[in-house]
SERO-4910 file (N, C-alpha, C, O; in steps of 0.05 Angstrom, whole numbers):
BEGIN
 pado doro    nc1    nc2    nc3   cac1   cac2   cac3    cc1    cc2    cc3    oc1    oc2    oc3
  Met    A    129    133    159    110    116    164    121     89    163    142     83    152
  Arg    A    102     72    178    109     46    174     77     26    162     54     25    171
  Arg    A     85     18    148     56     -1    133     62    -26    132     85    -36    132
  Leu    A     38    -38    132     43    -71    131     20    -80    104     -3    -76     98
  Ile    A     38    -92     96     25   -110     72     15   -137     75     31   -153     65
  Leu    A     -7   -151     87    -15   -174     89    -21   -192     54    -41   -187     42
  Gly    A     -5   -208     46     -6   -217     27     12   -207      6      3   -202    -16
  Ala    A     44   -202     12     64   -186      2     71   -199    -20     78   -186    -40
  Cys    A     72   -228    -20     81   -247    -43     71   -254    -64     83   -264    -84
  Gly    A     40   -247    -62     21   -242    -94     27   -231   -113     47   -217   -114
  Phe    A     13   -233   -131     18   -218   -155     24   -187   -147     45   -174   -152
  Ile    A     -1   -177   -132     -6   -154   -136     14   -144   -104     29   -125   -104
  Gly    A      9   -159    -83     33   -151    -61     58   -149    -65     73   -134    -51
  Gly    A     68   -167    -87    100   -167    -93    106   -137   -105    123   -120    -99
  Asn    A     82   -137   -129     86   -109   -147     82    -81   -125     95    -61   -128
  Leu    A     62    -83   -103     56    -59    -87     88    -58    -65    102    -39    -59
  Ser    A     92    -83    -59    120    -80    -37    141    -64    -47    153    -48    -34
  Arg    A    147    -71    -79    167    -64    -95    168    -25    -97    187     -9    -94
  Thr    A    137    -22   -103    131      6   -114    138     25    -89    150     46    -89
  Ile    A    129     10    -69    136     29    -38    153     30    -28    158     48    -12
  Ala    A    176      2    -35    205      6    -30    216     28    -43    227     45    -29
  Asn    A    214     33    -71    224     53    -84    210     80    -83    223    100    -91
  Arg    A    182     82    -72    178    114    -75    178    121    -49    179    145    -47
  Tyr    A    177    109    -26    179    111     -3    202    102     12    199     86     31
  Pro    A    227    113      5    256    102     19    258    107     48    269     90     61
  Lys    A    248    130     60    252    132     83    237    129    105    241    135    128
  Asp    A    209    112     90    186     97    106    195     65    115    215     53    106
  Gln    A    181     59    129    183     37    140    162     13    123    138     16    117
  Leu    A    177    -11    119    153    -35    113    153    -57    123    174    -71    122
  Arg    A    133    -66    135    130    -95    146    110   -107    127     87    -98    123
  Ile    A    125   -136    115    109   -157     98    100   -177    116    113   -182    137
  Phe    A     75   -193    110     65   -214    115     54   -236     96     35   -232     80
  Asp    A     67   -255     99     55   -283     76     64   -308     89     83   -310    105
  Arg    A     49   -324     82     66   -355     87     84   -357     86     97   -359    106
  Lys    A     97   -357     59    127   -361     50    129   -340     40    112   -332     25
  Ile    A    163   -321     50    172   -300     35    195   -309     15    217   -308     27
  Pro    A    198   -317     -9    217   -315    -19    241   -293    -23    235   -269    -25
  Asp    A    266   -302    -23    285   -284    -33    284   -256    -52    296   -235    -51
  Ser    A    268   -266    -66    261   -253    -93    248   -226    -74    260   -204    -72
  Ile    A    228   -232    -64    210   -203    -45    234   -192    -33    242   -169    -38
  Arg    A    243   -206    -18    261   -196      7    279   -174    -19    278   -150    -14
  Gln    A    290   -181    -39    310   -162    -52    299   -143    -58    310   -122    -53
  Lys    A    275   -144    -70    250   -114    -81    255    -97    -55    261    -73    -58
  Ile    A    251   -108    -30    250    -78     -6    278    -79      4    282    -75     28
  Lys    A    294    -84    -11    317    -81     11    335    -54     14    356    -48     24
  Ser    A    314    -39     -1    326     -8     -1    321      5     23    336     21     34
  Ile    A    292     -4     34    283      5     62    291    -10     83    301    -33     83
  Glu    A    286      7    105    278     -3    128    251    -29    137    230    -24    147
  Ser    A    262    -52    129    240    -69    133    238    -90    145    258    -96    158
  Glu    A    215   -108    146    212   -131    166    200   -151    150    183   -143    135
  Thr    A    206   -174    150    186   -193    138    186   -217    154    204   -229    165
  Ile    A    156   -221    153    147   -244    172    124   -259    158    105   -252    144
  Glu    A    135   -290    169    121   -310    156     94   -316    173     92   -310    197
  Gly    A     77   -325    162     60   -338    185     34   -351    168     36   -352    143
  Asp    A     14   -359    179    -13   -370    166    -35   -352    170    -38   -346    194
  Phe    A    -51   -340    156    -71   -323    164    -92   -340    165   -105   -352    148
  Asn    A    -93   -336    204   -119   -349    211   -124   -336    237   -107   -324    250
  Arg    A   -149   -342    242   -160   -331    269   -143   -330    293   -145   -311    309
  Asp    A   -130   -345    297   -113   -352    319    -84   -339    324    -71   -340    344
  Tyr    A    -77   -324    294    -55   -313    292    -49   -290    313    -68   -282    327
  Asp    A    -24   -279    317    -17   -260    341    -23   -232    314     -3   -219    306
  Phe    A    -47   -227    305    -43   -204    299    -37   -175    317    -35   -154    304
  Asp    A    -35   -175    342    -30   -158    354     -1   -155    346      2   -134    334
  Ser    A     21   -170    349     46   -165    340     49   -160    312     64   -143    304
  Leu    A     38   -171    302     35   -163    269     30   -125    267     48   -109    263
  Val    A     12   -121    269      3    -89    261     16    -68    289     11    -44    288
  Ser    A     26    -76    305     40    -61    324     59    -41    318     80    -50    309
  Gly    A     56    -12    319     69      9    308     66     16    278     80     30    265
  Cys    A     41      0    270     35      5    238     23     34    234     25     47    255
  Glu    A     14     45    219     -4     71    214    -21     56    188    -45     60    188
  Glu    A     -9     41    168    -27     30    150    -27      7    143     -5     -3    136
  Val    A    -49    -10    141    -46    -36    129    -61    -50    108    -85    -54    111
  Tyr    A    -48    -56     88    -60    -66     62    -70    -96     65    -52   -113     69
  His    A    -92   -103     64    -98   -125     69   -105   -134     42   -125   -125     32
  Leu    A    -88   -154     24    -90   -163      8    -96   -200      2    -97   -213    -19
  Ile    A    -98   -207     26   -105   -237     29   -127   -251     22   -146   -249     38
  Ser    A   -130   -267      3   -150   -283      6   -153   -316     -4   -153   -323    -28
  Thr    A   -155   -330     13   -148   -355     14   -160   -373    -15   -153   -396    -21
  Thr    A   -180   -355    -29   -195   -368    -54   -194   -349    -70   -185   -326    -66
  Val    A   -205   -360    -93   -201   -344   -122   -231   -350   -132   -246   -368   -124
  Pro    A   -237   -331   -149   -263   -329   -157   -278   -354   -170   -302   -357   -170
  Ser    A   -257   -372   -182   -264   -399   -201   -263   -424   -175   -265   -448   -182
  Ser    A   -261   -420   -149   -257   -440   -129   -281   -454   -126   -302   -441   -122
  Asp    A   -281   -481   -129   -301   -495   -118   -298   -505    -85   -288   -526    -76
  Ile    A   -309   -482    -70   -313   -486    -39   -331   -481    -27   -348   -471    -41
  Leu    A   -336   -483     -5   -360   -490     10   -357   -464     22   -337   -456     33
  Leu    A   -376   -452     21   -383   -422     35   -378   -420     62   -374   -398     71
  Glu    A   -377   -441     79   -370   -441    109   -334   -435    105   -321   -420    119
  Asp    A   -323   -453     84   -297   -449     80   -286   -419     80   -266   -410     91
  Glu    A   -306   -407     63   -298   -377     60   -297   -360     82   -280   -344     90
  Ile    A   -323   -368     93   -318   -356    124   -299   -358    142   -288   -339    151
  Thr    A   -294   -381    148   -274   -388    166   -245   -379    159   -230   -369    176
  Gln    A   -233   -384    128   -214   -381    122   -210   -348    114   -189   -338    107
  Asn    A   -227   -340    116   -223   -307    102   -235   -280    123   -223   -260    128
  Val    A   -260   -287    130   -279   -271    136   -271   -267    170   -271   -244    180
  Phe    A   -266   -291    185   -256   -299    210   -227   -282    216   -224   -263    231
  Pro    A   -212   -293    203   -189   -281    210   -183   -249    207   -169   -235    222
  Thr    A   -197   -240    184   -201   -213    181   -211   -194    202   -201   -171    204
  Leu    A   -231   -201    219   -246   -197    241   -217   -191    267   -211   -171    280
  Ala    A   -206   -217    268   -185   -214    284   -167   -194    282   -162   -178    299
  Leu    A   -156   -195    253   -143   -164    247   -152   -146    251   -136   -130    262
  Leu    A   -177   -139    247   -189   -113    251   -189   -107    284   -186    -86    296
  Asp    A   -192   -129    293   -194   -118    326   -172   -112    335   -170    -94    352
  Ala    A   -145   -128    324   -125   -115    333   -112    -93    323    -92    -86    334
  Cys    A   -122    -77    300   -115    -57    283   -131    -34    305   -122    -12    309
  Val    A   -151    -43    316   -170    -19    336   -146    -18    364   -132      1    372
  Arg    A   -147    -39    373   -128    -38    397   -105    -25    398    -99    -13    419
  His    A    -83    -23    368    -60    -17    366    -70     15    354    -51     29    348
  Arg    A    -89     24    350    -99     53    336    -82     53    316    -64     69    317
  Val    A    -85     35    295    -82     37    265    -93     62    254   -112     70    266
  Lys    A    -84     79    229    -99     98    225   -112     82    203   -135     90    200
  Lys    A   -105     65    187   -123     63    164   -118     31    153    -98     17    158
  Val    A   -142     21    137   -147     -5    131   -145     -2    101   -156     20     95
  Ile    A   -135    -17     77   -135    -17     57   -143    -45     48   -128    -64     54
  Phe    A   -164    -48     35   -173    -76     33   -178    -75      6   -193    -59     -6
  Ile    A   -164    -95     -5   -166   -103    -41   -192   -119    -44   -189   -143    -40
  Ser    A   -220   -110    -50   -241   -126    -57   -242   -138    -83   -220   -142    -95
  Ser    A   -259   -143    -92   -261   -149   -119   -288   -133   -135   -311   -132   -126
  Gly    A   -280   -121   -159   -303   -108   -172   -315   -128   -197   -336   -124   -210
  Gly    A   -296   -153   -201   -305   -170   -220   -330   -184   -209   -346   -194   -225
  Thr    A   -337   -188   -177   -353   -204   -162   -371   -197   -147   -392   -211   -145
  Val    A   -366   -173   -131   -385   -166   -111   -412   -154   -124   -433   -153   -111
  Tyr    A   -410   -146   -146   -443   -132   -154   -455   -161   -168   -474   -173   -158
  Gly    A   -445   -169   -184   -465   -196   -190   -468   -190   -222   -451   -179   -237
  Lys    A   -501   -202   -232   -505   -200   -259   -503   -168   -266   -504   -150   -249
  Ser    A   -501   -164   -293   -510   -130   -298   -525   -133   -329   -527   -153   -343
  Glu    A   -532   -110   -332   -546   -105   -350   -539    -96   -377   -553    -86   -395
  Gly    A   -508   -103   -376   -493    -89   -400   -485    -62   -398   -475    -49   -417
  Leu    A   -489    -52   -372   -479    -26   -373   -450    -31   -340   -451    -50   -324
  Pro    A   -435    -12   -341   -414    -10   -320   -425    -10   -294   -445      4   -288
  Phe    A   -412    -26   -276   -420    -21   -253   -413      7   -238   -393     19   -247
  Lys    A   -424     15   -223   -421     45   -205   -416     31   -178   -421      8   -171
  Glu    A   -405     52   -164   -401     39   -130   -420     42   -118   -414     38    -94
  Thr    A   -446     50   -121   -468     61   -113   -495     35   -118   -516     33   -105
  Asp    A   -486     17   -141   -500     -2   -148   -506    -30   -135   -488    -42   -123
  Glu    A   -532    -40   -136   -532    -63   -110   -515    -81   -113   -502    -79   -134
  Asn    A   -510    -99    -99   -491   -122    -96   -510   -152    -93   -529   -157    -78
  Glu    A   -499   -166   -108   -518   -186   -108   -498   -212   -120   -507   -223   -140
  Pro    A   -478   -218   -111   -455   -234   -115   -471   -257   -119   -493   -260   -108
  Ile    A   -455   -283   -141   -464   -306   -156   -446   -321   -148   -448   -345   -153
  Cys    A   -426   -313   -136   -403   -336   -124   -399   -328    -97   -402   -305    -89
  Ser    A   -388   -353    -76   -383   -347    -56   -356   -329    -54   -360   -309    -41
  Tyr    A   -334   -330    -63   -323   -309    -66   -332   -280    -65   -319   -267    -49
  Gly    A   -352   -268    -78   -357   -249    -72   -375   -241    -50   -378   -219    -40
  Ile    A   -385   -261    -46   -396   -265    -23   -382   -252      7   -392   -236     23
  Gln    A   -352   -267      8   -335   -262     23   -326   -236     27   -324   -224     49
  Lys    A   -321   -225      0   -308   -196     -3   -327   -184      3   -320   -166     19
  Leu    A   -347   -183      1   -373   -162      9   -381   -163     32   -396   -146     40
  Thr    A   -370   -189     50   -380   -186     82   -361   -169     94   -366   -153    112
  Ile    A   -333   -174     84   -315   -159     98   -315   -131     90   -304   -116    106
  Glu    A   -325   -124     72   -335    -97     65   -350    -82     87   -343    -63    101
  Lys    A   -371    -94     85   -387    -89    104   -379    -90    137   -393    -78    153
  Tyr    A   -360   -104    143   -349   -100    172   -338    -77    177   -345    -64    196
  Leu    A   -313    -68    154   -302    -48    156   -321    -24    156   -314     -6    171
  Tyr    A   -341    -20    144   -358     -4    150   -371      0    185   -375     20    199
  Leu    A   -375    -28    189   -381    -28    226   -356    -22    239   -357     -8    260
  Tyr    A   -338    -28    233   -323    -21    251   -308      4    251   -293     11    269
  Lys    A   -314     21    227   -310     52    230   -332     58    243   -327     67    265
  His    A   -353     56    239   -378     65    255   -376     61    288   -383     80    303
  Leu    A   -367     36    299   -364     30    323   -339     41    336   -339     47    360
  Tyr    A   -316     44    319   -291     47    331   -275     70    320   -255     79    331
  Gln    A   -285     79    300   -276    108    281   -242     96    264   -223    111    257
  Leu    A   -245     66    263   -221     56    240   -228     64    215   -245     54    201
  Asp    A   -211     85    208   -209     89    181   -207     74    156   -185     63    155
  Tyr    A   -217     72    142   -211     48    116   -218     60     83   -231     80     78
  Arg    A   -206     43     65   -214     50     38   -213     21     26   -194      6     28
  Ile    A   -240     16     11   -244    -12     -3   -239     -3    -33   -249     16    -44
  Ile    A   -223    -19    -44   -214    -17    -73   -224    -42    -88   -214    -64    -85
  Arg    A   -243    -36   -104   -264    -56   -119   -246    -58   -140   -248    -42   -159
  Leu    A   -225    -80   -138   -205    -80   -169   -217    -98   -190   -225   -120   -183
  Ser    A   -217    -94   -210   -216   -110   -242   -199   -127   -243   -186   -134   -224
  Asn    A   -197   -136   -266   -177   -160   -265   -154   -145   -273   -155   -128   -291
  Pro    A   -125   -151   -257   -105   -148   -265    -85   -166   -276    -85   -190   -270
  Tyr    A    -66   -153   -296    -48   -177   -310    -23   -155   -313    -23   -131   -306
  Gly    A     -2   -170   -325     22   -167   -324     45   -178   -313     45   -202   -305
  Pro    A     70   -162   -311     94   -179   -306     89   -186   -276     77   -170   -261
  Gly    A     99   -211   -266     95   -219   -237     80   -234   -237     78   -248   -217
  Gln    A     59   -238   -260     33   -255   -245     41   -283   -255     62   -285   -268
  Asn    A     27   -305   -251     35   -333   -254     10   -338   -277    -14   -340   -272
  Pro    A     31   -341   -312     11   -349   -330      1   -369   -326    -16   -374   -343
  Phe    A      6   -392   -305     -2   -423   -305    -23   -423   -279    -29   -446   -271
  Gly    A    -36   -400   -263    -44   -402   -245    -77   -404   -254    -83   -409   -277
  Asn    A   -100   -398   -233   -125   -400   -234   -138   -380   -246   -158   -382   -260
  Val    A   -122   -355   -239   -139   -323   -254   -115   -313   -268    -93   -324   -269
  Gly    A   -122   -292   -278   -113   -276   -302   -106   -280   -328    -84   -286   -338
  Ala    A   -137   -275   -341   -132   -293   -373   -116   -279   -387   -105   -291   -405
  Val    A   -110   -249   -386    -90   -238   -411    -66   -245   -406    -49   -247   -424
  Thr    A    -60   -249   -383    -22   -259   -387    -28   -295   -387     -9   -310   -391
  Ala    A    -53   -305   -381    -43   -338   -382    -49   -344   -420    -37   -360   -434
  Phe    A    -73   -325   -430    -77   -330   -462    -46   -319   -477    -36   -331   -497
  Thr    A    -36   -299   -467    -10   -284   -482      6   -311   -472      8   -329   -488
  Lys    A     15   -314   -452     27   -341   -453     31   -371   -469     52   -383   -473
  Arg    A      7   -379   -475     -6   -397   -481     -1   -399   -509      6   -419   -521
  Ile    A     -8   -369   -522     -9   -367   -551     24   -363   -561     30   -373   -583
  Ile    A     41   -353   -549     65   -353   -550     81   -376   -551     97   -380   -569
  Asp    A     75   -395   -529     80   -418   -531     64   -439   -549     70   -463   -547
  Asp    A     49   -434   -563     32   -449   -579     17   -470   -567     15   -492   -579
  Glu    A      6   -468   -546    -11   -476   -532    -43   -476   -526    -56   -455   -528
  Ile    A    -53   -494   -521    -86   -496   -522    -97   -470   -503    -88   -467   -480
  Ile    A   -116   -453   -512   -125   -444   -492   -159   -450   -487   -174   -447   -506
  Thr    A   -168   -455   -467   -193   -468   -459   -218   -442   -454   -220   -429   -433
  Leu    A   -233   -438   -473   -251   -425   -473   -280   -438   -460   -289   -459   -468
  Tyr    A   -296   -421   -436   -321   -432   -429   -337   -417   -441   -332   -393   -440
  Gly    A   -362   -424   -457   -381   -415   -465   -368   -408   -497   -353   -423   -509
  Asp    A   -378   -380   -509   -372   -369   -537   -352   -353   -533   -344   -346   -556
  Gly    A   -339   -340   -512   -313   -324   -508   -320   -297   -512   -305   -278   -517
  Glu    A   -350   -295   -510   -360   -270   -513   -364   -255   -480   -371   -231   -476
  Asn    A   -360   -270   -463   -356   -260   -438   -336   -227   -439   -315   -223   -452
  Val    A   -347   -213   -427   -337   -182   -428   -327   -178   -403   -345   -179   -386
  Arg    A   -302   -171   -394   -284   -160   -372   -269   -136   -376   -263   -125   -397
  Asp    A   -265   -131   -352   -249    -94   -347   -220   -108   -345   -220   -128   -332
  Tyr    A   -195   -100   -358   -177   -108   -352   -149    -82   -344   -140    -65   -360
  Ile    A   -141    -86   -317   -122    -65   -321    -90    -77   -315    -85    -98   -303
  Tyr    A    -75    -64   -323    -44    -66   -322    -36    -63   -298    -45    -44   -285
  Ile    A    -18    -82   -286    -14    -83   -260      1    -57   -245      1    -54   -221
  Asp    A     13    -38   -266     27    -13   -258      3      9   -248     -1     23   -229
  Asp    A     -9      3   -272    -40     24   -265    -49     14   -234    -51     29   -215
  Ala    A    -54     -9   -234    -71    -24   -209    -52    -13   -181    -65     -7   -161
  Ile    A    -29    -11   -180     -9     -2   -161    -21     23   -157    -38     27   -140
  Glu    A    -11     44   -178     -9     73   -176    -39     77   -165    -42     95   -148
  Gly    A    -61     61   -174    -90     70   -163    -94     61   -135   -110     75   -123
  Ile    A    -85     41   -121    -85     35    -99    -67     50    -83    -73     52    -59
  Leu    A    -44     63    -90    -34     82    -76    -51    111    -78    -62    122    -58
  Asn    A    -50    118    -98    -78    140    -91    -98    143    -76   -105    163    -63
  Ile    A   -111    118    -78   -136    111    -60   -128    110    -26   -143    119     -9
  Ala    A   -110    101    -23    -97    102      7    -91    125     13    -96    132     36
  Ser    A    -81    142     -6    -69    172      6    -93    188      5    -89    212      9
  Ser    A   -120    181      1   -132    200     -5   -149    212     23   -156    194     38
  Val    A   -156    235     30   -167    241     48   -195    256     54   -202    269     74
  Asp    A   -207    250     30   -235    257     25   -252    229     45   -241    211     58
  Glu    A   -284    236     40   -292    210     59   -307    189     40   -323    171     47
  Ser    A   -298    194     19   -302    164      2   -288    143      3   -266    141     -9
  Asn    A   -300    124     17   -287     93     22   -290     71      8   -279     49     12
  Ile    A   -308     79    -13   -302     54    -38   -296     60    -60   -314     75    -69
  Tyr    A   -278     57    -79   -268     61   -100   -273     34   -116   -266     13   -107
  Asn    A   -289     38   -151   -275     15   -168   -249     28   -181   -246     52   -186
  Leu    A   -234      9   -184   -211     13   -200   -203    -12   -223   -196    -36   -219
  Gly    A   -208      1   -244   -202    -15   -269   -198      7   -294   -192     30   -291
  Ser    A   -203     -5   -316   -189     11   -341   -225     24   -349   -223     44   -362
  Gly    A   -243     19   -346   -263     25   -348   -275     17   -373   -297     25   -379
  Ile    A   -260      1   -392   -258     -8   -413   -268    -40   -415   -258    -55   -398
  Gly    A   -286    -50   -433   -297    -76   -430   -288    -93   -456   -296    -87   -479
  Tyr    A   -274   -112   -453   -266   -128   -477   -275   -158   -475   -272   -167   -453
  Ser    A   -284   -173   -490   -295   -202   -487   -265   -215   -497   -247   -205   -511
  Leu    A   -268   -240   -483   -245   -264   -483   -233   -264   -516   -210   -264   -524
  Asn    A   -259   -264   -533   -243   -264   -564   -233   -236   -571   -214   -236   -587
  Glu    A   -240   -212   -562   -221   -193   -573   -195   -193   -557   -176   -182   -567
  Val    A   -193   -205   -533   -171   -203   -523   -148   -221   -539   -124   -213   -541
  Ile    A   -156   -244   -549   -146   -268   -560   -129   -245   -591   -106   -243   -599
  Ser    A   -155   -234   -600   -146   -221   -633   -126   -196   -623   -109   -187   -639
  Ile    A   -127   -189   -605   -101   -167   -594    -75   -182   -593    -54   -174   -602
  Ile    A    -80   -204   -580    -55   -221   -575    -47   -233   -605    -24   -233   -614
  Glu    A    -63   -241   -616    -56   -254   -642    -36   -223   -661    -15   -224   -673
  Glu    A    -54   -203   -655    -46   -182   -678    -11   -179   -668      9   -178   -682
  Ile    A    -11   -179   -640     21   -167   -628     34   -184   -632     56   -177   -640
  Thr    A     31   -216   -630     51   -237   -632     52   -250   -658     70   -266   -663
  His    A     35   -245   -676     34   -254   -707     27   -281   -709     36   -295   -727
  Arg    A      9   -291   -686     11   -322   -685    -16   -328   -677    -28   -310   -665
  Arg    A    -26   -349   -682    -61   -356   -685    -59   -376   -659    -46   -396   -657
  Ala    A    -75   -364   -643    -82   -381   -613   -100   -405   -623   -117   -405   -641
  Arg    A    -91   -426   -606   -107   -457   -617   -122   -459   -587   -112   -461   -565
  Ile    A   -150   -458   -594   -175   -455   -579   -188   -476   -572   -198   -488   -591
  His    A   -190   -484   -553   -213   -510   -542   -241   -493   -527   -240   -473   -513
  Met    A   -264   -506   -535   -280   -498   -525   -293   -516   -498   -286   -539   -492
  Glu    A   -307   -503   -489   -327   -517   -466   -347   -506   -461   -352   -485   -472
  Pro    A   -366   -517   -441   -396   -510   -435   -396   -480   -426   -374   -471   -427
  Phe    A   -409   -468   -420   -411   -436   -401   -413   -453   -377   -424   -475   -374
  Arg    A   -401   -437   -359   -408   -441   -327   -423   -427   -311   -417   -403   -307
  Ser    A   -442   -436   -302   -461   -419   -287   -453   -390   -267   -466   -370   -264
  Arg    A   -427   -400   -256   -421   -379   -232   -401   -355   -260   -396   -332   -253
  Asp    A   -395   -361   -283   -388   -333   -296   -402   -316   -307   -417   -322   -325
  Leu    A   -401   -293   -299   -417   -266   -308   -417   -262   -338   -394   -259   -346
  Lys    A   -432   -260   -354   -426   -251   -380   -416   -225   -391   -407   -221   -414
  Tyr    A   -420   -209   -370   -414   -179   -368   -404   -166   -348   -421   -163   -331
  Ser    A   -382   -156   -342   -376   -145   -308   -349   -122   -328   -331   -127   -344
  Val    A   -358   -101   -319   -337    -70   -325   -347    -58   -304   -369    -59   -294
  Leu    A   -324    -45   -300   -327    -25   -274   -327      7   -287   -311     16   -304
  Asn    A   -353     23   -272   -351     46   -282   -329     61   -257   -328     60   -232
  Ile    A   -313     74   -276   -284     84   -252   -289    115   -259   -268    127   -266
  Thr    A   -309    129   -260   -308    157   -266   -303    168   -239   -295    191   -240
  Lys    A   -306    159   -219   -307    171   -187   -279    171   -187   -270    193   -181
  Tyr    A   -259    151   -191   -233    144   -191   -218    174   -208   -204    192   -199
  Thr    A   -228    167   -237   -219    187   -251   -222    218   -244   -205    234   -250
  Asp    A   -250    226   -230   -250    249   -228   -234    261   -196   -235    284   -185
  Lys    A   -219    237   -187   -204    241   -162   -183    246   -169   -171    265   -158
  Phe    A   -171    233   -188   -151    230   -198   -138    233   -226   -121    218   -237
  Pro    A   -149    255   -235   -154    262   -266   -117    262   -279   -111    265   -303
  Glu    A   -100    260   -261    -67    254   -273    -67    233   -276    -50    227   -292
  His    A    -82    212   -267    -73    183   -272    -87    175   -304   -111    176   -310
  Lys    A    -64    167   -322    -71    157   -345    -61    137   -350    -37    132   -351
  Met    A    -84    118   -353    -78     89   -354    -81     77   -388    -99     76   -404
  Ile    A    -56     68   -387    -55     45   -411    -70     31   -421    -85     16   -408
  Ser    A    -69     31   -450    -90     10   -471    -72    -19   -458    -50    -27   -450
  Leu    A   -104    -29   -464    -92    -69   -458    -76    -74   -484    -59    -93   -483
  Lys    A    -78    -61   -509    -50    -72   -532    -29    -68   -516    -14    -86   -510
  Lys    A    -25    -42   -508      1    -33   -499      8    -41   -476     32    -37   -470
  Gly    A     -9    -52   -459     -2    -74   -432     11   -102   -440     30   -115   -433
  Ile    A     -9   -106   -460      3   -135   -468     30   -133   -483     45   -152   -480
  Ser    A     38   -112   -499     68   -114   -508     80   -106   -487    104   -108   -494
  Lys    A     79    -95   -462     94    -93   -439    105   -117   -430    129   -124   -428
  Leu    A     78   -131   -424     80   -160   -415    107   -172   -433    130   -171   -426
  Ile    A     98   -180   -455    117   -191   -476    145   -189   -472    162   -207   -470
  Glu    A    147   -154   -469    177   -145   -471    186   -156   -446    210   -161   -445
  Tyr    A    172   -160   -426    183   -165   -404    194   -193   -401    217   -200   -393
  Trp    A    174   -210   -409    186   -236   -411    207   -244   -432    217   -267   -434
  Glu    A    213   -221   -449    232   -231   -471    264   -218   -454    286   -230   -453
  Lys    A    258   -199   -447    286   -189   -418    292   -215   -404    309   -215   -386
***
């Protein structure tokens, strides 16, 4: 099988590429990103692979990119949930290129598209209960709107052209390989700042609750869902357990035996107070997948840095 990973050099894409290379050494892998560093090329050298650099835009030659591929993993997003960006840019930079990609997939008879959506933004506000896949979608940020728009187009392309797909509404991944100085990844960033005795900025009172998933569990879940043969096209993927930011900090303090230095800022309107995923659909389908706890995941992250 030949797989294509778009966004192969990001946090999730890099780990996914490495795992596929190790798990399926007889398969072929084609990876695409704006810039592909040598570290990524080394991760996939064990299998027959291609590395392609380019900009994800509507004018890109997606026909050449998807030709001969059976599965396409779409992990690219030019924005993050905290981006201050015009909705028009979300559409032109993410939705339009995705439509060009899907058209190419139809022309070249790609068997399946796996799209990494957002479990934290497509649902919107919660009444304090974990979101199910069947809950209504009312995003309160443009990032969630563009993710949901792509989801709807995937449904349409299956209806019109029989293009199979899987949508993975992923919660907040953390772990080795994530940039601790980036705009996303509270667990990784907070752990690094506490270890380095640097200040953590909290918006609001720190009681915002989120669902965090260790990167190895996220990759295992993505591959499980991608290989599923049922008619379920949308899966939540997270730990299914909510932690407030204050609780995350307390766990890191307990593990590191250090005290966090915290700076408080006013609550931001785009931040949800509660966002946790109900993962019953996933765990019923894949009961053998036992996810690690947040405490163990943070410990493994620290061990990785120490090595």
